[in-house]
Backbone as a ProteinNet text record, in pm:
[ID]
protein_1_A
[PRIMARY]
MAERKKRARSGENGVACTLRGRIMHALSFPEGALSGVPYMELQGDASLTITGYETLLSYEENCLLFRMKDPDRCGFTLLRISGRDLRLYVVQNGCLRVRGRIDMIVLHPPAQPQ
[TERTIARY]
1333.7	1226.5	1094.9	1082.2	963.6	932.4	1043.1	1020.5	954.3	1007.8	950.5	800.2	758	623.2	532.7	588.3	523.2	510.2	611.4	599	495.7	500	407	258.7	235.5	99.1	53.1	148.4	113.7	106.1	128.7	97.3	227.5	337.5	468	460.2	512.5	519.3	383.7	290.2	155.6	63.8	116.8	26	-85.1	-201.1	-306.1	-301.3	-334.6	-323.8	-442.7	-548.2	-669.1	-635.6	-729.6	-713.8	-732.1	-832.9	-858.6	-741.4	-687.1	-559.4	-447.5	-416.1	-310.5	-335.7	-462.7	-486.9	-465.3	-522.6	-493.2	-345.7	-270.8	-128.3	-73.9	-96.7	-45.7	-77.9	-203.2	-233.2	-201.1	-124.4	-79.1	-198.7	-300.8	-429.4	-391.8	-423.4	-399.5	-484.6	-443.5	-501.1	-638	-753.4	-868.9	-954.2	-889.8	-958.8	-1084.1	-1105.4	-1232.2	-1312.8	-1273.3	-1341.7	-1482.4	-1587.6	-1715.7	-1782.2	-1705.7	-1759.8	-1790.9	-1902.6	-1932.7	-1839	-1810.7	-1708.3	-1766.2	-1747.8	-1787.4	-1679.5	-1645.8	-1545.4	-1612.9	-1630	-1691	-1576.4	-1591.3	-1508.3	-1574.6	-1566.1	-1639.6	-1800.4	-1867.5	-2027.6	-2055.1	-1958.4	-1994.4	-1965.4	-1917.1	-1867.1	-1859.3	-1921	-1919.8	-1897.3	-1794.3	-1774.9	-1815.8	-1898.6	-1958.2	-1914.5	-1873.8	-1849.7	-1940.4	-1966.9	-2031.5	-2182.9	-2234.3	-2384.9	-2434.7	-2551.4	-2620.3	-2704.1	-2785.6	-2884.5	-2920.6	-2942	-2993.8	-3139.5	-3204.7	-3356.7	-3429.2	-3373	-3454.3	-3343.7	-3373.3	-3283.2	-3349.6	-3353.8	-3435.3	-3310.6	-3350	-3260.7	-3208.2	-3287.2	-3259.3	-3253.4	-3260.7	-3248.3	-3215.9	-3118.9	-3082.4	-3088.7	-3138.5	-3152.1	-3091.3	-2995.1	-2918.7	-2959.1	-2957	-2945.5	-2808.5	-2753.9	-2618.6	-2599.2	-2468.6	-2436.8	-2412.7	-2435.7	-2393.6	-2423.4	-2552.8	-2575.2	-2514.3	-2496.7	-2446.6	-2307.4	-2213.9	-2092	-2085	-2161.5	-2157.3	-2244.5	-2351.6	-2423.4	-2552.3	-2575.7	-2680.3	-2726.1	-2856	-2912.6	-2938.8	-2973.5	-3005.1	-2923.9	-2890.7	-2808.4	-2900.1	-2929.8	-3011.5	-2908.3	-2899.4	-2824.4	-2933.6	-2922.4	-3021.9	-2933.1	-2980.6	-2911.8	-2985.4	-2899.3	-2966.2	-2871.6	-2939.2	-2874	-2785.7	-2831.1	-2744.9	-2731.8	-2617.3	-2595.2	-2510.6	-2532.6	-2444.7	-2357.7	-2227.4	-2109.8	-2067.2	-2037.7	-1983.1	-1830.4	-1767.2	-1618.4	-1552.4	-1607.6	-1550.7	-1674.1	-1662	-1751.2	-1779.4	-1887.6	-1919.8	-1885.9	-1848.7	-1820.6	-1885.2	-1961.1	-2024.5	-1982.9	-1989.4	-1965.6	-2077.6	-2129.8	-2232.1	-2185.7	-2233.5	-2189	-2302.9	-2284.3	-2395.8	-2373	-2479.9	-2485.6	-2528	-2438	-2486.3	-2511.5	-2633.1	-2677.8	-2681.7	-2713.4	-2734.7	-2710.6	-2645.3	-2628.7	-2673.9	-2774.6	-2840.3	-2820.2	-2779.7	-2761.3	-2867.5	-2943.7	-3053	-3011.1	-3029	-2983.5	-3085.8	-3033.9	-3122.6	-3236.5	-3350.2	-3465.5	-3426.4	-3471.3	-3444.8	-3562.7	-3527.5	-3636.9	-3715.2	-3845.7	-3923.4	-3958.8
2344.4	2330.1	2334	2251.3	2253.2	2384.6	2458.4	2584.2	2680.7	2671.8	2760.6	2750.4	2620.4	2585.3	2629.3	2612.1	2670.7	2818.5	2887.7	3033.8	3086.3	3015.3	3059.5	3036.5	2926.7	2901.1	3001.4	3050.5	3128.1	3280.8	3317.5	3465.6	3543.5	3472.8	3543.2	3659.1	3772.4	3883.2	3949.1	3920	3978	3886.5	3777.5	3687.7	3621.6	3636.1	3568.9	3430.7	3357.4	3223.9	3152	3219.1	3161	3112.2	3021.9	2994.1	3110.2	3195.3	3311.6	3404.7	3422.4	3502.3	3455	3314.7	3258.6	3272.3	3251.2	3271.5	3409.2	3504.5	3647.8	3687.6	3635.4	3667.1	3595.3	3475	3404.1	3462.4	3538.2	3603.2	3740.1	3787.9	3938.7	4030.8	3998.9	4084.9	4193.5	4320.5	4424.4	4390.4	4420.2	4397.4	4478.7	4403.3	4459	4464.4	4404.6	4412.4	4335.2	4238.6	4168.2	4180.2	4292.7	4316.8	4340.1	4287.4	4308.7	4223.4	4153.5	4044.4	3916.9	3879.3	3742.2	3628.7	3545.1	3440.8	3313.7	3209.7	3085.3	2985.1	2898.9	2806	2667.8	2568	2436.8	2339.4	2271.5	2163.9	2034.1	1955.9	1830	1862.1	1789	1809.7	1847.1	1884.1	1888.5	2023.9	2125.2	2247	2352.2	2470.7	2572.5	2707	2790.3	2909.5	3019	3115.2	3225.4	3371	3446.8	3591.3	3667.1	3802	3877.6	3859.9	3809.9	3805.2	3927.7	3973.5	4083.5	4038.8	3945.9	3907.7	3763	3691.8	3545.3	3563.7	3522.9	3544.7	3420	3310.6	3186.8	3091.3	3025.5	2933.1	2823.6	2710.9	2584.2	2477.2	2361.9	2254.5	2203.9	2204.5	2153.9	2259.3	2394.5	2485.5	2624	2696	2821.7	2914.9	3035.5	3130.2	3269	3315	3433.8	3545.9	3677.2	3770.5	3814.7	3829.5	3861.1	4009.1	4054.2	4196.8	4229	4347.5	4406.3	4307.1	4284.5	4179.3	4233.1	4366.3	4406.5	4355.7	4344	4296.6	4148.8	4074.3	3929.1	3857	3909.6	3859.6	3772.1	3781.2	3695.8	3774.9	3742.7	3813.8	3729.2	3596.6	3507.6	3381.1	3329.2	3202.9	3114.4	2985.9	2891.6	2761.5	2724	2601.5	2491.9	2375.4	2275.4	2153.5	2085.8	1971	1918.4	1842	1792	1826.1	1855.2	1880.4	2008.9	2104.4	2230	2316.4	2359	2437.2	2550.1	2666.8	2789.7	2814.4	2866.9	2900.5	3032.7	3130.7	3258	3233.3	3267.7	3238	3371.5	3484.3	3615.1	3702.1	3836	3928.6	3920.7	3898.4	3899.5	3769.4	3675.1	3532.2	3422.2	3333.6	3236.1	3097.5	2992.9	2862.1	2769.3	2701.3	2608.1	2470.1	2388.4	2258.4	2167.2	2041.2	1943.9	1879.5	1808.6	1748.6	1845.6	1902.7	2001.1	1918	1926	1859	1956.4	2082.5	2167.1	2310.7	2387.3	2531.9	2595.9	2685.8	2756.1	2903.3	2965	3099.1	3160.8	3248.7	3310.7	3445.7	3464.3	3593.5	3706.1	3825	3936	3939.8	3991.5	4022.8	4108.6	4083.6	4169.9	4265.3	4399.8	4494.4	4462	4488.3	4449.9	4587.7
3964.2	3877.1	3950.5	4058.5	4130.4	4200.9	4232.2	4299.3	4201.7	4073.6	3965.9	3944.4	3946.1	3909	4039.7	4149.9	4276.3	4265.2	4235.9	4232.3	4123.2	4000.4	3891.4	3938.3	4010.5	4055.2	4163.8	4242	4360.9	4317.8	4201	4152.7	4145.6	4126.5	4120.6	4010.5	4037.5	3941.2	3913.9	3998.6	3973.6	3888.5	3843.2	3757.4	3847.7	3804.8	3872.3	3881.3	3985.1	4008.2	3954.9	3903.8	3848.3	3710.4	3659.1	3521.9	3425.9	3467.6	3376.3	3374.8	3493	3509.1	3432.4	3433.6	3359.1	3205.8	3161.3	3032	2971.9	3048.9	3020.8	3011	3098	3104.9	2979.4	2948.4	2824.4	2707	2693.7	2577.2	2573.5	2674.6	2689.5	2686.2	2747.3	2751.5	2864.7	2831.6	2941.2	3060.1	3188.8	3299.8	3292.4	3336.1	3336.3	3194.7	3099.6	2962.9	2977.9	3050.3	3057	3183.9	3264.2	3377.3	3345.5	3413.3	3406.5	3305.5	3228.4	3141.4	3202.7	3201.7	3272.6	3230.8	3327.8	3309.9	3385.9	3314.1	3391.7	3366.2	3464.2	3456.3	3501.7	3413.8	3462.9	3483.8	3598.3	3635.4	3638.2	3543.1	3535	3537.9	3602	3606.6	3748.9	3831.9	3964.2	4033.4	3946.8	4000.5	3896.8	3908.5	3818.1	3898	3846.3	3898	3810.8	3864.7	3797	3852.5	3752.9	3789.6	3674.6	3719.8	3616.5	3617.2	3725.3	3729.6	3800	3766.2	3826.7	3952.3	3927	4027.2	4012.8	4133.8	4127	4135.5	4026.6	4004.6	4070.2	4068.6	4119.3	4171.1	4282.2	4354.1	4394.2	4319	4354.7	4360.6	4422.7	4428.7	4291.8	4188.9	4066	3955.7	3982	3873.7	3936.1	3878	3915.8	3803.4	3824.9	3713.3	3758.2	3664.9	3690.7	3590.9	3624.7	3524.8	3526.8	3401.2	3379.9	3347	3399.3	3384.8	3227.4	3190	3066.6	2956.8	2907.1	2802.4	2663.9	2645.8	2518.3	2491.8	2594.4	2581.3	2588	2658.1	2660	2570.1	2515	2422.3	2489	2605.9	2677.1	2802.7	2840.7	2946.2	3066.2	3033.6	3145.4	3135.1	3253.7	3266.7	3344	3281.1	3354.3	3380.4	3492.9	3531.1	3591.1	3524.6	3565.9	3611.8	3710.4	3768.6	3875.4	3965.6	4092.9	4208.3	4317.2	4443.3	4426.4	4354.3	4339.1	4465.9	4505.1	4614.3	4568.3	4635.3	4601.3	4710.9	4671.6	4768.3	4721.6	4814.6	4779.4	4790.2	4682.9	4670.8	4710.3	4653.8	4685.2	4638.3	4665.4	4624.8	4472.2	4428.1	4279.7	4222.2	4297.3	4236.9	4317.2	4241.5	4320.6	4258.7	4344.2	4296.1	4314.9	4209	4207	4222.1	4319.1	4341.9	4340.8	4298.9	4265.5	4124.3	4092.5	3960.4	3855.3	3769	3669.7	3546.2	3499.8	3376.9	3250.3	3273.8	3150.3	3187.4	3105.3	3119.4	2995.7	3016.2	2898.4	2906	2805.3	2787.5	2695.4	2758	2678.2	2629.1	2494.3	2425.5	2459.4	2455.9	2506	2389.9	2434.1	2343.4	2227.6	2111.8	1996.9	1994	1960.1	1945.5	1827.8	1825.9	1710.3	1640.4
[MASK]
++++++++++++++++++++++++++++++++++++++++++++++++++++++++++++++++++++++++++++++++++++++++++++++++++++++++++++++++++

């Protein structure tokens, strides 16, 4: 039983070992169905993983501002993270982790044409 759990977590049969990968597999989503769509995974109030951002617009100790990719698909253009002692770490290409005390996450919708 323990060996089975260990294999499932390690990516047996091509199943991703990330939470996103496990959810996609459980829901039988085709591989790549959500590629390019911004994704955030919050772990408590101290760690946030972000993929699908385009540019880091502002980096201060208490506030980060990102421009997100493809606002038509995700429904927002800017991501603002506020907190204390915020630090950025590169997890892999196109994926960042924010650590520190995360107090607020705000998603700004795209501007509507007038």
